[in-house]
PAVOSE-203188 format. One line per field, with one value per residue (C-alpha): chain; residue number from 1; x, z, y. Coordinates in steps of 0.05 Angstrom, whole numbers, padded with zeros to 5 digits, always signed. Layout:
N
mol: (A|...)
seq: (NUM|...)
x: (X|...)
z: (Z|...)
y: (Y|...)
END
This chain:
542
mol: (A|A|A|A|A|A|A|A|A|A|A|A|A|A|A|A|A|A|A|A|A|A|A|A|A|A|A|A|A|A|A|A|A|A|A|A|A|A|A|A|A|A|A|A|A|A|A|A|A|A|A|A|A|A|A|A|A|A|A|A|A|A|A|A|A|A|A|A|A|A|A|A|A|A|A|A|A|A|A|A|A|A|A|A|A|A|A|A|A|A|A|A|A|A|A|A|A|A|A|A|A|A|A|A|A|A|A|A|A|A|A|A|A|A|A|A|A|A|A|A|A|A|A|A|A|A|A|A|A|A|A|A|A|A|A|A|A|A|A|A|A|A|A|A|A|A|A|A|A|A|A|A|A|A|A|A|A|A|A|A|A|A|A|A|A|A|A|A|A|A|A|A|A|A|A|A|A|A|A|A|A|A|A|A|A|A|A|A|A|A|A|A|A|A|A|A|A|A|A|A|A|A|A|A|A|A|A|A|A|A|A|A|A|A|A|A|A|A|A|A|A|A|A|A|A|A|A|A|A|A|A|A|A|A|A|A|A|A|A|A|A|A|A|A|A|A|A|A|A|A|A|A|A|A|A|A|A|A|A|A|A|A|A|A|A|A|A|A|A|A|A|A|A|A|A|A|A|A|A|A|A|A|A|A|A|A|A|A|A|A|A|A|A|A|A|A|A|A|A|A|A|A|A|A|A|A|A|A|A|A|A|A|A|A|A|A|A|A|A|A|A|A|A|A|A|A|A|A|A|A|A|A|A|A|A|A|A|A|A|A|A|A|A|A|A|A|A|A|A|A|A|A|A|A|A|A|A|A|A|A|A|A|A|A|A|A|A|A|A|A|A|A|A|A|A|A|A|A|A|A|A|A|A|A|A|A|A|A|A|A|A|A|A|A|A|A|A|A|A|A|A|A|A|A|A|A|A|A|A|A|A|A|A|A|A|A|A|A|A|A|A|A|A|A|A|A|A|A|A|A|A|A|A|A|A|A|A|A|A|A|A|A|A|A|A|A|A|A|A|A|A|A|A|A|A|A|A|A|A|A|A|A|A|A|A|A|A|A|A|A|A|A|A|A|A|A|A|A|A|A|A|A|A|A|A|A|A|A|A|A|A|A|A|A|A|A|A|A|A|A|A|A|A|A|A|A|A|A|A|A|A|A|A|A|A|A|A|A|A|A|A|A|A|A|A|A|A|A|A|A|A|A|A|A|A|A|A|A|A|A|A|A)
seq: (1|2|3|4|5|6|7|8|9|10|11|12|13|14|15|16|17|18|19|20|21|22|23|24|25|26|27|28|29|30|31|32|33|34|35|36|37|38|39|40|41|42|43|44|45|46|47|48|49|50|51|52|53|54|55|56|57|58|59|60|61|62|63|64|65|66|67|68|69|70|71|72|73|74|75|76|77|78|79|80|81|82|83|84|85|86|87|88|89|90|91|92|93|94|95|96|97|98|99|100|101|102|103|104|105|106|107|108|109|110|111|112|113|114|115|116|117|118|119|120|121|122|123|124|125|126|127|128|129|130|131|132|133|134|135|136|137|138|139|140|141|142|143|144|145|146|147|148|149|150|151|152|153|154|155|156|157|158|159|160|161|162|163|164|165|166|167|168|169|170|171|172|173|174|175|176|177|178|179|180|181|182|183|184|185|186|187|188|189|190|191|192|193|194|195|196|197|198|199|200|201|202|203|204|205|206|207|208|209|210|211|212|213|214|215|216|217|218|219|220|221|222|223|224|225|226|227|228|229|230|231|232|233|234|235|236|237|238|239|240|241|242|243|244|245|246|247|248|249|250|251|252|253|254|255|256|257|258|259|260|261|262|263|264|265|266|267|268|269|270|271|272|273|274|275|276|277|278|279|280|281|282|283|284|285|286|287|288|289|290|291|292|293|294|295|296|297|298|299|300|301|302|303|304|305|306|307|308|309|310|311|312|313|314|315|316|317|318|319|320|321|322|323|324|325|326|327|328|329|330|331|332|333|334|335|336|337|338|339|340|341|342|343|344|345|346|347|348|349|350|351|352|353|354|355|356|357|358|359|360|361|362|363|364|365|366|367|368|369|370|371|372|373|374|375|376|377|378|379|380|381|382|383|384|385|386|387|388|389|390|391|392|393|394|395|396|397|398|399|400|401|402|403|404|405|406|407|408|409|410|411|412|413|414|415|416|417|418|419|420|421|422|423|424|425|426|427|428|429|430|431|432|433|434|435|436|437|438|439|440|441|442|443|444|445|446|447|448|449|450|451|452|453|454|455|456|457|458|459|460|461|462|463|464|465|466|467|468|469|470|471|472|473|474|475|476|477|478|479|480|481|482|483|484|485|486|487|488|489|490|491|492|493|494|495|496|497|498|499|500|501|502|503|504|505|506|507|508|509|510|511|512|513|514|515|516|517|518|519|520|521|522|523|524|525|526|527|528|529|530|531|532|533|534|535|536|537|538|539|540|541|542)
x: (-00597|-00550|-00566|-00601|-00559|-00583|-00560|-00606|-00557|-00497|-00450|-00477|-00468|-00393|-00386|-00426|-00379|-00317|-00333|-00355|-00296|-00248|-00191|-00241|-00226|-00280|-00248|-00193|-00167|-00102|-00052|-00091|-00133|-00177|-00205|-00268|-00228|-00186|-00247|-00278|-00217|-00211|-00290|-00284|-00223|-00261|-00324|-00279|-00252|-00325|-00346|-00288|-00306|-00374|-00414|-00471|-00531|-00568|-00515|-00497|-00431|-00417|-00370|-00344|-00296|-00286|-00289|-00236|-00234|-00243|-00311|-00335|-00298|-00328|-00397|-00395|-00360|-00417|-00472|-00436|-00456|-00517|-00499|-00525|-00478|-00495|-00466|-00439|-00423|-00355|-00389|-00407|-00393|-00376|-00443|-00473|-00422|-00446|-00513|-00502|-00467|-00517|-00575|-00548|-00526|-00460|-00426|-00366|-00343|-00298|-00271|-00222|-00185|-00199|-00219|-00213|-00201|-00252|-00227|-00267|-00218|-00208|-00285|-00299|-00251|-00281|-00350|-00320|-00256|-00255|-00218|-00157|-00159|-00198|-00165|-00183|-00245|-00264|-00297|-00339|-00371|-00417|-00446|-00441|-00458|-00465|-00399|-00342|-00296|-00263|-00216|-00180|-00161|-00101|-00047|-00031|-00094|-00112|-00101|-00171|-00180|-00150|-00106|-00132|-00072|-00092|-00165|-00159|-00110|-00168|-00206|-00156|-00184|-00254|-00253|-00288|-00345|-00362|-00365|-00406|-00454|-00462|-00473|-00531|-00569|-00578|-00643|-00660|-00703|-00651|-00628|-00563|-00560|-00581|-00563|-00581|-00615|-00617|-00670|-00704|-00715|-00696|-00648|-00632|-00671|-00644|-00672|-00664|-00653|-00653|-00610|-00658|-00687|-00623|-00594|-00658|-00669|-00591|-00591|-00655|-00621|-00555|-00605|-00632|-00560|-00544|-00487|-00437|-00376|-00337|-00365|-00319|-00360|-00328|-00349|-00332|-00402|-00395|-00408|-00445|-00501|-00554|-00536|-00470|-00477|-00551|-00551|-00482|-00450|-00501|-00514|-00442|-00428|-00499|-00465|-00397|-00364|-00310|-00318|-00262|-00266|-00240|-00236|-00263|-00287|-00233|-00238|-00167|-00155|-00221|-00204|-00139|-00175|-00230|-00181|-00129|-00180|-00226|-00284|-00356|-00407|-00415|-00450|-00450|-00491|-00492|-00442|-00389|-00402|-00392|-00328|-00304|-00322|-00293|-00226|-00167|-00150|-00219|-00229|-00256|-00239|-00280|-00271|-00246|-00299|-00357|-00423|-00474|-00489|-00539|-00554|-00617|-00635|-00671|-00661|-00604|-00564|-00568|-00545|-00483|-00464|-00471|-00427|-00380|-00373|-00384|-00434|-00485|-00536|-00532|-00594|-00638|-00672|-00724|-00716|-00693|-00659|-00727|-00732|-00669|-00632|-00682|-00755|-00754|-00696|-00699|-00665|-00599|-00631|-00689|-00689|-00653|-00712|-00740|-00676|-00673|-00743|-00771|-00744|-00766|-00812|-00816|-00768|-00793|-00825|-00839|-00906|-00912|-00974|-00991|-01039|-01071|-01023|-01082|-01136|-01082|-01129|-01100|-01100|-01109|-01051|-01019|-01041|-00987|-00990|-00945|-00912|-00920|-00882|-00898|-00855|-00779|-00781|-00750|-00787|-00781|-00741|-00692|-00719|-00769|-00838|-00871|-00836|-00862|-00938|-00922|-00883|-00935|-01011|-01058|-01047|-00972|-00945|-00888|-00898|-00841|-00856|-00843|-00886|-00888|-00939|-00941|-00950|-00998|-00942|-00925|-00864|-00845|-00843|-00811|-00831|-00796|-00803|-00874|-00847|-00805|-00864|-00870|-00940|-00932|-00998|-01035|-01003|-00956|-00885|-00841|-00767|-00740|-00770|-00735|-00668|-00663|-00676|-00624|-00569|-00578|-00545|-00475|-00448|-00483|-00449|-00503|-00567|-00615|-00690|-00737|-00792|-00785|-00841|-00870|-00924|-00960|-00952|-00949|-00880|-00834|-00778|-00716|-00649|-00581|-00526|-00456|-00424|-00369|-00301|-00290|-00360|-00385|-00459|-00501|-00568|-00608|-00577|-00602|-00667|-00674|-00651|-00703|-00760|-00746|-00759|-00806|-00875|-00865|-00894|-00834|-00778|-00736|-00750|-00691|-00621|-00560|-00492|-00455|-00383|-00379|-00368|-00421|-00485|-00512|-00502|-00534|-00490|-00496|-00468|-00531|-00559|-00600|-00652|-00683|-00620|-00612|-00683|-00667|-00606|-00650|-00702|-00647|-00618|-00638|-00613|-00673)
z: (-00030|-00045|-00099|-00060|-00072|-00124|-00081|-00044|-00007|+00039|-00010|-00072|-00040|-00024|-00096|-00121|-00073|-00092|-00166|-00160|-00115|-00102|-00073|-00033|+00046|+00077|+00143|+00188|+00249|+00280|+00226|+00181|+00126|+00079|+00017|-00013|-00064|-00009|+00032|-00020|-00030|+00041|+00048|-00015|+00014|+00077|+00044|+00001|+00061|+00097|+00038|+00041|+00112|+00092|+00113|+00068|+00060|+00125|+00167|+00225|+00236|+00309|+00317|+00381|+00370|+00387|+00335|+00291|+00217|+00229|+00253|+00188|+00146|+00177|+00176|+00108|+00081|+00124|+00085|+00019|+00019|+00063|+00124|+00184|+00232|+00306|+00339|+00410|+00464|+00488|+00558|+00555|+00616|+00610|+00619|+00577|+00514|+00525|+00519|+00457|+00422|+00438|+00418|+00352|+00330|+00294|+00244|+00253|+00312|+00297|+00356|+00405|+00457|+00506|+00513|+00566|+00619|+00598|+00577|+00526|+00496|+00565|+00582|+00507|+00515|+00584|+00549|+00482|+00501|+00438|+00415|+00447|+00408|+00340|+00279|+00256|+00216|+00236|+00306|+00331|+00399|+00442|+00472|+00404|+00349|+00295|+00305|+00262|+00258|+00304|+00286|+00336|+00316|+00361|+00401|+00406|+00386|+00410|+00368|+00339|+00318|+00261|+00263|+00206|+00155|+00156|+00151|+00098|+00065|+00057|+00015|-00045|-00062|-00075|-00148|-00167|-00199|-00140|-00095|-00146|-00147|-00073|-00073|-00124|-00088|-00029|-00029|+00001|+00053|+00080|+00148|+00155|+00230|+00295|+00348|+00420|+00463|+00539|+00567|+00623|+00669|+00627|+00570|+00520|+00450|+00384|+00339|+00265|+00215|+00138|+00083|+00044|+00102|+00136|+00073|+00055|+00129|+00139|+00076|+00106|+00170|+00133|+00093|+00154|+00172|+00101|+00104|+00040|+00012|+00044|+00115|+00165|+00224|+00293|+00323|+00390|+00406|+00401|+00333|+00365|+00387|+00330|+00342|+00313|+00263|+00241|+00241|+00239|+00188|+00139|+00142|+00123|+00074|+00033|+00029|+00007|+00075|+00120|+00189|+00232|+00284|+00367|+00396|+00455|+00489|+00526|+00518|+00514|+00456|+00422|+00426|+00389|+00341|+00321|+00308|+00272|+00228|+00214|+00235|+00215|+00244|+00318|+00348|+00416|+00487|+00532|+00580|+00527|+00503|+00578|+00585|+00525|+00549|+00614|+00591|+00605|+00534|+00511|+00541|+00485|+00425|+00365|+00351|+00280|+00233|+00269|+00234|+00251|+00283|+00328|+00397|+00450|+00507|+00542|+00516|+00564|+00541|+00470|+00480|+00515|+00467|+00422|+00461|+00474|+00398|+00354|+00317|+00304|+00261|+00311|+00303|+00362|+00348|+00365|+00357|+00376|+00352|+00318|+00277|+00248|+00300|+00286|+00262|+00271|+00265|+00267|+00205|+00213|+00179|+00232|+00280|+00342|+00385|+00342|+00350|+00427|+00443|+00393|+00360|+00295|+00237|+00220|+00170|+00097|+00107|+00172|+00204|+00281|+00328|+00398|+00431|+00497|+00532|+00557|+00497|+00440|+00410|+00373|+00409|+00382|+00365|+00427|+00475|+00508|+00496|+00478|+00412|+00359|+00293|+00224|+00169|+00169|+00233|+00250|+00213|+00283|+00343|+00328|+00352|+00395|+00361|+00428|+00432|+00362|+00383|+00442|+00403|+00346|+00350|+00298|+00254|+00246|+00283|+00334|+00404|+00429|+00506|+00501|+00518|+00474|+00436|+00364|+00353|+00302|+00252|+00266|+00299|+00355|+00431|+00471|+00543|+00575|+00582|+00592|+00640|+00675|+00697|+00777|+00812|+00879|+00916|+00854|+00813|+00754|+00758|+00692|+00716|+00652|+00682|+00748|+00716|+00674|+00735|+00776|+00720|+00721|+00788|+00779|+00818|+00789|+00739|+00723|+00752|+00747|+00780|+00788|+00838|+00895|+00940|+00994|+01042|+01041|+00973|+00931|+00907|+00927|+00882|+00885|+00856|+00846|+00832|+00815|+00843|+00808|+00846|+00905|+00904|+00980|+00955|+01010|+01002|+01031|+00980|+00927|+00954|+00959|+00892|+00873|+00910|+00877|+00805|+00814|+00848|+00916|+00900|+00844|+00891|+00909|+00979|+00977|+00946|+00943|+00918|+00873|+00838|+00768|+00771|+00818|+00777|+00750|+00679|+00623|+00573|+00524|+00571|+00592|+00661|+00687|+00723|+00749|+00783|+00808|+00835|+00871|+00902|+00921|+00959|+01008|+01014|+01083|+01063|+01078)
y: (-00725|-00786|-00842|-00904|-00967|-01018|-01074|-01118|-01160|-01140|-01183|-01142|-01077|-01092|-01107|-01043|-01001|-01030|-01020|-00947|-00920|-00974|-00926|-00891|-00911|-00957|-00968|-00942|-00981|-00954|-00954|-01003|-00969|-01010|-00974|-01007|-01047|-01079|-01095|-01132|-01164|-01189|-01204|-01248|-01286|-01303|-01317|-01369|-01398|-01400|-01444|-01488|-01502|-01523|-01462|-01452|-01412|-01412|-01432|-01392|-01362|-01335|-01277|-01254|-01193|-01121|-01063|-01078|-01094|-01171|-01161|-01127|-01172|-01228|-01201|-01182|-01249|-01290|-01245|-01255|-01330|-01322|-01346|-01306|-01277|-01288|-01226|-01245|-01198|-01187|-01170|-01248|-01288|-01367|-01384|-01329|-01356|-01421|-01403|-01360|-01414|-01467|-01425|-01396|-01469|-01442|-01479|-01431|-01388|-01326|-01302|-01262|-01306|-01252|-01175|-01125|-01176|-01222|-01295|-01329|-01384|-01417|-01422|-01450|-01503|-01527|-01538|-01555|-01597|-01630|-01564|-01599|-01659|-01654|-01629|-01556|-01556|-01625|-01607|-01656|-01632|-01665|-01596|-01558|-01608|-01563|-01524|-01549|-01492|-01437|-01381|-01351|-01285|-01266|-01304|-01382|-01427|-01499|-01555|-01557|-01484|-01441|-01382|-01332|-01347|-01420|-01409|-01363|-01415|-01460|-01415|-01417|-01484|-01444|-01409|-01344|-01382|-01421|-01358|-01320|-01375|-01375|-01302|-01304|-01354|-01299|-01266|-01192|-01228|-01275|-01262|-01226|-01214|-01247|-01193|-01210|-01161|-01159|-01203|-01166|-01226|-01284|-01303|-01255|-01253|-01265|-01209|-01231|-01175|-01185|-01159|-01115|-01077|-01069|-01032|-00993|-00971|-00959|-00909|-00875|-00866|-00833|-00793|-00752|-00741|-00718|-00767|-00768|-00801|-00750|-00764|-00805|-00839|-00849|-00911|-00935|-00961|-01042|-01071|-01127|-01075|-01059|-00981|-01005|-01062|-01047|-00974|-00935|-00989|-00992|-00917|-00899|-00952|-00936|-00868|-00891|-00863|-00885|-00922|-00903|-00952|-00950|-01015|-00992|-00929|-00885|-00807|-00790|-00837|-00818|-00746|-00758|-00806|-00756|-00699|-00741|-00774|-00707|-00752|-00714|-00761|-00779|-00845|-00846|-00833|-00777|-00811|-00815|-00743|-00722|-00761|-00723|-00659|-00667|-00696|-00647|-00651|-00618|-00554|-00504|-00558|-00573|-00644|-00662|-00639|-00659|-00640|-00691|-00763|-00798|-00799|-00803|-00771|-00713|-00644|-00631|-00692|-00671|-00604|-00631|-00674|-00622|-00575|-00638|-00652|-00585|-00633|-00574|-00619|-00676|-00722|-00750|-00819|-00875|-00945|-01011|-01074|-01097|-01035|-01043|-00992|-00931|-00928|-00846|-00796|-00727|-00688|-00655|-00589|-00589|-00531|-00545|-00547|-00603|-00639|-00626|-00647|-00694|-00762|-00735|-00762|-00841|-00865|-00881|-00951|-00943|-00930|-00914|-00913|-00908|-00962|-00973|-01016|-01063|-01066|-01053|-01001|-00946|-00878|-00806|-00760|-00730|-00782|-00823|-00901|-00960|-00944|-00996|-01001|-01030|-01037|-01042|-01086|-01158|-01221|-01250|-01279|-01333|-01399|-01366|-01371|-01356|-01292|-01271|-01282|-01237|-01183|-01168|-01142|-01169|-01112|-01132|-01076|-01089|-01080|-01035|-01039|-00961|-00910|-00845|-00797|-00775|-00705|-00676|-00667|-00740|-00733|-00782|-00764|-00822|-00820|-00884|-00960|-00984|-01044|-00997|-00956|-00945|-00948|-00914|-00900|-00910|-00857|-00873|-00850|-00853|-00872|-00836|-00770|-00781|-00801|-00739|-00695|-00732|-00725|-00649|-00650|-00631|-00681|-00741|-00780|-00832|-00851|-00901|-00908|-00965|-00983|-01028|-01059|-01017|-01050|-00983|-00955|-01019|-00989|-00931|-00895|-00916|-00895|-00915|-00864|-00856|-00791|-00753|-00767|-00726|-00700|-00683|-00685|-00734|-00763|-00708|-00660|-00702|-00709|-00637|-00622|-00665|-00638|-00578|-00602|-00665|-00677|-00698|-00767|-00776|-00754|-00823|-00845|-00893|-00872|-00909|-00890|-00940|-00937|-00945|-01018|-01032|-01025|-01098|-01107|-01152|-01193|-01136|-01085|-01050|-01036|-01096|-01063|-01127|-01139|-01067|-01074|-01130|-01095|-01038|-01075|-01102|-01032|-01000|-00935|-00881)
END
């Protein structure tokens, strides 16, 4: 076991790591390499610039960037002075970008002008035209009244925004004593992140997370993986997701290891990067592992120094990921953004059967139980119900007290909206999303189960299952599927495949094929099932 950090805030953690091992690599991005000493220096410089721009404890810093050192430096710098970071998705449309900035009320925005074909700067200037006329640092926006400074990380910037060097130059007016004073004021229960999660039918929810619990839970997640200072974590999962910022980053940092960033996932680049950097920790989903396994450069390869990591999925997906990466001690997990990324994790040294079929024991500081979805009464061990979590959970949603009232029961347990069971030995078994449950002819069907079966078909790349209205049965099971390029499989073959593996009432009666880009997605890049349901309602495919 590693030694738990003494720090209770992210700013103090940076200082603690830099003092203990200043020359140990902290972040790798392409040819850029930051050791912990350099990371601290960059974090301090940016924190001084934020202070010089008027940002104070409790003010929000909006961050719209890809997986690059700027994201980490900005987030840690804001944390150092007690300014929560509102992480904005790089999948955001102009409407979603405007909503996020209005909702978080950021004082400073640090952003890329564009990423992967999405333009952010042009729409920002449309709803904040003052960027074209106001002086940098003196922004006075009618629509974004809290916003004072915009830092554009790449390319030409409008008259009212800063380049990074110009912004950092402001910080030279702030001495070390002033920064230290601001840092001392930050408390363990201060908010460090506002992470936006996908709303199923409405706007996203801003999940708040605090310094102390983020560090404590991140360390415990790392302990389940048996992480150490020599580990190198490959991260192509976006940092604006809790899996990246609230899980991977604190897990590796609290153990003094290195984060190897990939700006966005591409399997060929990932194979090269993982090998070159001797990455030992995998953070990713089954679709990423499958892409690695099927890439022409993969056959027969053990990737880098892969040993462990985190993923989630049915047993076949976990096994595929182990085969694709060589991470024989891969861990299965359960959690949500509201539970600091994970609340249950298998141990890297658990028998394979446990890591394939359960999501492990609750982490230290976490209590997990199942409750009846209607009565909220606790259920016996082994009985499937709604999973409820207490301990290291969000203190609440940002500016949404009505959501807080719905999210917690009278005992203070967070109601996850997930179905699962707790085994006699305390291990969690995830069974799917409660709100996605399909009721067809009076019988419940879990979409996750049907999706798992569909994914076993050799021609299926991805599959999503929803219920759509039906006059006779109330709902019927519908599926949208992406097939491999060149696959000759038709709907009848898919249905026959399912009938061999599922009870008849679980077999999709409506099937639709989609291209990879044809699935509706949320602002955070996840499949938007309400949108998919609407599409399939109008799909006349038999």
